[in-house]
N, C-alpha and C positions, 0 to 999 in steps of 0.2 A: 745610822740612817740607812734604810733599805732602799736600794735602787732596783728598779725592774730592769731586767736584761731583755733585749730584743731576742725573739726566737724566730728562726727561719725554718719553715717546714717545706720539704720538697713537694712540688706540684707536678703531677704527670701531665705531659703534653698530649692533648687529644690526637688521635690518628687523623691524618688528612682525609678529607672526604673526596673520594675518587668517583663514586657513582652518584648520579643525581638522585634526589629523593624520589621514591616511587610515586607515580601519579595515581590519583584517586580515580577509580573507575566509577562510571555512572551506574546507578542502580537500574536494574531491569524493571521497567514498568510494564504492566500487562498491556498487551496490544502492540508492543514493539516486536521487531523481527526476532525470532528465536524463543518466543514465549507461547504458552498454550492459547492465550487469547489472540495473539498474532496469527497463529495457525488457524484458529477458528475464523478470523476475519478473512484470511486467504481462501479458505475452503468455501466460505459463503459467497465471496465475490466470484470465485470460480463457478460455483453452482448457479448463481443468478445469470452469469454471462452465458453459460451453456444453455440454460433455459431460454434466454432471449434469442440466442442463435437458433435453437431448435424450433422455437415457435415461428420465427421469421422464415426459416427455410421450409417449413411445412406448408407455407402458402405458395401456390404456384405462380402468382403474379408479382412477387416482391422484386424481381429483376427489372421491372419496368420503371421503378422509381429509384432515383439515385440516393435519396436519403435512407431508403430501406437497405440498399446495398452497402451504404456507409455503416449502418448499424451492424450488419453481418461482419464486415471487415473489422470494426472496432471490437466486437465481442470475440472474434477469433484472436485478435491481439491480446485482449484482456484474459482470455482463457489460457493462452500460452504463457503469458507473464505470471499469472496467478498460480498455474501449475508448477512452473519452475521454482517460484519462491516458496510454495507449499512444500516442495521436496527439500529445499534448503532449510526451511523451518523444522521439518521432521528430523533431518540430519542433525541440526543444532540441538534439538531437544534430546535426541538419542545419545549423542556424545557429550551432552551438557556443556556446550561451548556458547560463549556470548558472541553475538554478531556486532561488535563495536569497532571493527576495523574501518578506518576513514574511507578507504576506497570502496569497500563493500557497501557501507552506509550511503555514500554518495550515489552509487549505482542504483541502490534500492530507491532512494528519494527521487532521482530523476525518472526512473522507470515507472514508479507509482504515480508521479505527477503527470507524465505523458499519457499513460494508459487511462487514468481516471478522467483526465480532461477530454480525451478522445471519446470515451464511453459516454460521458455527459453530453457532449456535443451531438453525438449520434442519436442518443435517446431524445434529446430536444428536437432534432430535425425530424425524427420519426413521429414524435408526438405532434409536431406542427403540421406535417402532411396528413396525419390521421384526422386532426381537427378540420383541416381544409376539406378532406373528402366527406367527413361526417356532417359537419355543421354548415359549411358554405356551399358545397356542391350537392348535398343530399343524395349521394350515390353510395351510401353504406350498404344498401341492399345488394348491390352488384359486386361489392368488394368484401374483403375479409377484415372489416374494421375491428372486430373483437380480437382477432389474432394480432393485428397491428398494435392495438392498444396494450395487449398483454405483453408483447415483445418490448414495447417502449417502457412499460412499467418494470419489467425485469432488468432492462438496461439501466433505469434509474436506481433500482435496488442494488445492482452491481456497483454503480458509482457510489452509492451511499456506504457500501461496505469497503470500497477502495479508498475513500477519502480519509477515514481515521488512520489507515495504514500509512498513507502519504504524510499526514500531519505529524504522526508520531516519529516516523523515520526522518522527516525534515527537522523536527525538534531535536532528535538525537544528533543529527549532523551539525546543527547550529550550536549545540552546547558542548561540542568537542573543544 
């Protein structure tokens, strides 16, 4: 009668895991900081803010209305913020680095949110005063309503270009 004999094979002990597993990095979606579309959004919001500022400052009587001064201040802030972040985007593209550091993304999200909200509020205030002057007071002939309307439109377009930047940066921050 044949009896089977038990066999013992040595098993290697796996090495202890000392390093945590590598975290998966989020894919760079176009429009996020450090991408070509993100740079295009920054440059377009910068351009529209500069246009709005230039049009408003070219009118001699913008200082008499607080809403117009608010638009000038908001577009100056938008211009400075967009220029700095455009430089950061260009740097990130040149050195091919991803802008996914939590502190940097948080700063971008807060800055984009604040500047886009201020620009939107200033454009709304300017549009409201322009409608008041044009429709309600019928004094558009004595004022520069066309320039005020153009400055408000450029302010709105700057906000339209800043909002995707804010939303994508905020989404990047939220998915960390």
